[in-house]
LOVEXDREN-930653 format. One record per residue (C-alpha): residue in one letter; x, y, z. Coordinates in steps of 0.5 Angstrom, whole numbers. Last residue first. Layout:
BEGIN
> A:X:Y:Z
...
This chain:
BEGIN
> K:-98:52:-82
> K:-96:52:-74
> G:-91:47:-73
> R:-86:53:-70
> T:-89:59:-70
> S:-89:61:-63
> F:-93:67:-60
> A:-97:64:-54
> S:-91:60:-52
> L:-88:67:-50
> D:-90:65:-42
> V:-85:69:-39
> P:-81:68:-33
> G:-81:71:-27
> S:-80:79:-25
> V:-72:81:-24
> L:-69:84:-18
> G:-63:79:-18
> K:-58:84:-17
> K:-54:83:-23
> L:-61:84:-27
> N:-62:90:-22
> A:-55:93:-25
> M:-58:90:-32
> S:-64:94:-32
> S:-60:100:-30
> D:-56:100:-36
> M:-61:99:-41
> M:-66:105:-38
> R:-59:109:-39
> L:-59:106:-45
> T:-65:109:-47
> R:-64:116:-44
> R:-58:117:-48
> S:-61:115:-54
> V:-60:110:-59
> S:-57:111:-66
> F:-58:105:-70
> P:-61:108:-76
> K:-55:114:-77
> V:-60:120:-80
> P:-58:121:-88
> E:-58:128:-89
> R:-63:131:-94
> P:-62:135:-99
> E:-70:138:-102
> L:-71:137:-110
> V:-77:139:-113
> I:-81:137:-119
> R:-86:141:-123
> G:-90:137:-128
> D:-97:140:-126
> K:-99:135:-122
> F:-93:135:-117
> E:-87:132:-116
> K:-84:132:-109
> V:-76:129:-109
> H:-73:128:-102
> Y:-65:129:-104
> H:-59:124:-103
> G:-52:125:-106
> Y:-52:133:-104
> R:-48:138:-108
> A:-51:136:-114
> G:-45:139:-119
> R:-50:137:-125
> L:-56:133:-124
> T:-58:128:-129
> L:-64:125:-129
> R:-66:118:-129
> K:-72:114:-133
> K:-67:109:-135
> V:-68:111:-142
> D:-65:118:-140
> I:-69:124:-137
> K:-67:130:-140
> T:-64:136:-138
> D:-63:143:-138
> Y:-60:149:-133
> E:-61:153:-128
> S:-55:154:-122
> V:-56:158:-115
> P:-63:160:-117
> G:-65:168:-116
> M:-67:170:-109
C-alpha cells in the first residue's frame, strides 16, 4: 500500500513543520537516529473521566456516610506543611 500523500517541506525558524491537509489535530512523534520521523495520529482522551465502577463505589460510600457507617477521625497532622520551612 503506497502513501496517501507525499511532499517535501522544511522546518521554519521556530523549528515547526507544516502538514498540508492534516486530518488530525494531534500526532505522536517518533524520531529515529537515521533522521526518519514518524507521525501517528492521536485522539486526546478526556482527562477527568471517571469509571462506572468508581462512581458506584463513591455512591456506596456516600450512602454509608448518610447511615453513619464511618470510621473515626484520621490524624493528618504529620502531613501538614504549615510552619515548616
